[in-house]
N, C-alpha and C positions, 0 to 999 in steps of 0.2 A: 234723444234730444236730452238737451239738458236747460232747462228754463229756471233766470236768476234773477232777485231785482238787481239792478244796475250799480244800486250805491250797496250792495250788502256787503258781508265779511263771510268768508269760507263757512260755507253752509248754512246758510241764515237765509234761508224763505230760498233752498233750490229745491229743484223737483227734478227726476229724474223721469221722466218719459219715454217708455218701451212701445206705447198700442196711441193711434192718432185717435181712439172715443175715450181716452184720459186728457187729453190733452186741454180741452178747454174746462172743468174739474181745477188742474195742473197749474193752467195761468191766473185764474179768480186767485186761488192760495195765494200763491205766492206774489202779485197784486198785492192781496190786502195786508201779507206779510211785509211786505215792503214798502208798506204805508204806514206802518206797525211801527215796526222798526226804523227806520232812513228818514220817516218821513220824502220818500219816491215811490210814485208807486209803476214805474217804467221797468221795462225788464228787458234781462236779452234771453237771447234762443244760441242756442250751440250746436254742434254736433258733441255729443256726449263719446269717449273714448271707454271703452270696457275696461281693457285692463294696457293701459298705455305704457313706452320702455321712451327714456327720457332718454335723446341723443344730442350730443352737441359737436360743434365743428370750429375749429382754433383754427384763427384768419389773422394775417399781421398784415399791414398797411402802409403807405408808407405819401409823404407829401407830392412826389412823383409820377404819382399814378396806378401804381404796383400793387395790386392787393393778389396773396396767397393761399392756400387753405395748407394746413398741418396734419389733414386728416381728422375724423371723428373719437369722441369716445364716447363711451355707456358708461350714464352715471343712472342707470334704475335702481340699487341698492339703495332704499334708503328706507330709513325711518321718519316718521312726522314730516315727512317731503323735504326730508336732508339727507345728503349723499353721504354715505359713510361707506361705499367702495365701489371704486374706480377702474374704469379699462378702457387698452388703447390698443386696437379696434374692436369695433365692436362686435360680437360674436354673431347679430341680428341681420346684419348685411350684405347681399351680394354684391360681387365687385360690381354688377349695373347700378343696384343701389347707392353704392357708396361714389361713384361717381353721381348721380343726380343730388343726391346731399349735398357732397361737397361743394359741388359748382352752385346751385343754389345757393350756399351760405357767399361764395363771391360774390355772387352777384348782388346781395343784397346788402354788404359790405361796401364794396362799389356803385351802388346806387345814393349809397349815406355819403362816398366820397370819407369812409375810414380809414385814417393815419395813426392806426398802434396797434397795439394789439388787442385779441376781442375773440367774443366768443360768441356761435351765432347759435340759440336754441330750438329745438324742435320734441313736437311729441310724434312717437311712431306704435303704429299699431297695423297687424296686419297687409305689410304691404307698403305702407302709404307716412307719410311723413307729411306735418302741420306744424309752420311757424310757427314759436310759443315768446319768443322774447331774444335780443342780442345782450350782453353780457362785455360793456366798453369795457374792462381791466382785465388782466390774468386772473385766474381763478385758485383754489386750492386743489384741484387735480393740474393742474400743468403739467408736474412731472412727468405723468403717464408720457405724454405727448411728446417732450424734450426726449425719454429715452429712448422712442421711437423713432426720430425722427433726425435726433444728435445737434438738431438746435437749441443753443440758451435762449427763451424765451423772454428772460426778465434785461438779456443783452441787447435783445431786438426792438424790447419795447422799449428801455435807453436811446438807443439808436435812432426808433421813430420819432420818440417826443424831441430830441434835440436835431430834428430834419434830415436824416443821412439817408441814403437812399439803401433800398436793400440789396446785399450783397448776394445773391441768388432769385434764379426763377424758379415756377411750379414744377417744372424738366428734373428741374436739380434737388428737388424735393422726394425722397423714397420711404418706404414702409417700412421698420427692419421687427420683426417678430413683435412680442405681443408685452404688453406693459402693465400691472396690475397694481391699485394704491389703496390698504385701507387704514384708516382714517381711526387712529389711539386717544381712545377719547373717556375724559375719569368721570363714568356713568355709568349707573347699578342698570341694567337692562329689562331684567325680569320684574321690575315694581313697577315701570313703564318709562325705563329712560330715567331715572333722575339723577340729576347730579351726584358726584361727591365731591369730599371735600379730603385732604390730610397733607403729609410733611415726606416728601419724597425721600424716605429713608436708601434705599438703595435703589440703583436705576443702570442697569447694561442691556444696550441693544445688544440683537445677534449681528452676525459680520456676512456678507454676502450679498447685500440690501440697500437699497440706497434708505438714509433717516434726515429725512428733514423733522426738525425735533428743536422746542424752544424753553425743554425743563433741564434743568440741573440737578443732582441731587444736592437731598438739604434743602430743595424749594418749598416753599408752605402751595400747595395748591385750594385756590377757594373757586366757589363756588358764582362768583362774583365776577367771568367771564365767560370766552367759548368757553366748554370742559376739551376740546381736543387739544393733547398733546404731542401729538406725533405723527408724520405721514410715514409710514411702510411703504416702500416701492423696489417690487420684483419684475424684472427685465429677462424673459427666457427669451427660447427663439419660439416657442410653441404656447397654446394658450393653455394646454393642459399641466407643462414645465413651468409656467408662469405661477397657475394657481396653487402648485405644489411647493410652490417654493416660497410663495406671500405666508401659505401654511405655514410652513415647518417655521418663517423669522417669527411670526403673530407669538405661537408658541413659545417663542427662544424670549421673547419679553420679560426681563423682571425688572420687575417696579412695584418696591412694596412703601406700606404707607398711606396711599389712595387706592381705591377701588376699578378699576377699567376694563373697557366694554375687550379684553382682548379674548375671551373664551367665546364668546361669542361673535367676533367675527371671524374664530377660529370652524368655528359650526356652519357660519352662514359658505365661507368657501368648502368645506365640505357638504352643501346640503346639494344632494343630487339634481335637482333644477336648477341649481348657479354652475356645477361642473356640466351637463349639459349645455347652457346660454339662456334655458327658457327664465325666463323670470320676466317681469314685467314692475313698476314701484309702490304697488299695492302687494307686491309679494308677500313681506314681511307681517304685513297686518293679517295676510290670510292664514299665515304658517304660526303663530304666536309663539308652538311651540321650540323654534328657533332658537327666540329671544331665554327662553327657559335654561335652568342646569347651574351646577355653582360658578361663581363668577373666576375663582380660582383654578387655577391652568397647572393639578395635581403636582406630578413630578417637579418640574421645574418651582414652580413655589418653596413647595418644602425645602429645596435646595438652598434657595438665595434666602428662603429664613436662616437655616444654617446659615450659610457665608455670611449671613447681617451677624451673626450673634457671634460668632469665631472674631471678626473685626472688630466688633465693641470690646471680646475679651484683649486681644492683643493692644489694642489702643487703651485700652486701662491697663495692662502690663508696662509699658512704654512709658506712661505714664509716673508710676512710680518710682523711679529712680529718680525723674526730672525735680517729682518734690522734693525729694531727699534732699537733692544739688540744691532747692531754693532755699534749704530751713537747714543747709548747714552740715546736714550729717550724713 
């Protein structure tokens, strides 16, 4: 079990108790620290999940009482408790568990008379799932759900807000294939996921995948904002193919001028545990070697540098006649 102060921040005063004989001492220590740090000696006692997976269910509701789910997403690949790779469906769920989780999410949304797009989140471990929270909005990883369902979640959110009835029933929603999304960040993974900055000198994305990006060539990247630069989403008939496609795509990203986590993402996708679908939210912390290695992408980075140099030479050459003409020569 987990004993923690009621007013505490993550880590402060928490005690993991695996032996009932240690419970009394843990309670005394947690009470003392809670009072000292937060002026409140009251405690929570919760079940401690050793290796949790983060699974969430996308739901849609309208003002006519209709609530549907669009299946689940697996969001367990995290660093510092923030998701960096998401996929749909989850490789951890059997058809029976999937039905239970999704129906539970619909029940929670129905009890709240929910009328929009939202996500019901769960902690999952050893065949059991526990309610975590509900996010009453679309999330960064919603594209993987769009890819397997064929439903535009942004449009459906607008329709729900406008008071329009859902145009489909639960039986109309079918899960097709497998989708994986990786988050391209401006950060250096190895020193501790430190945000990076620079100017986008050259930017090229691979074809054959969905790219959701808000950056352009020539744009400065600063540390004043969230480090996410783009989402790269691969959709294939199977998880194996989707993983391979996503890995090929992230290695094909060319972004010069700002260090990114592209190689880190490629290493995760190639990691044996990820390939087997056997991972949890603490996997990257338990395997720090995955974050190691060079951030450059080898040959693609070399070719990108060559392409940038070639472009600059051509632009300089093109500017010479124009300069002569402006001077009257």
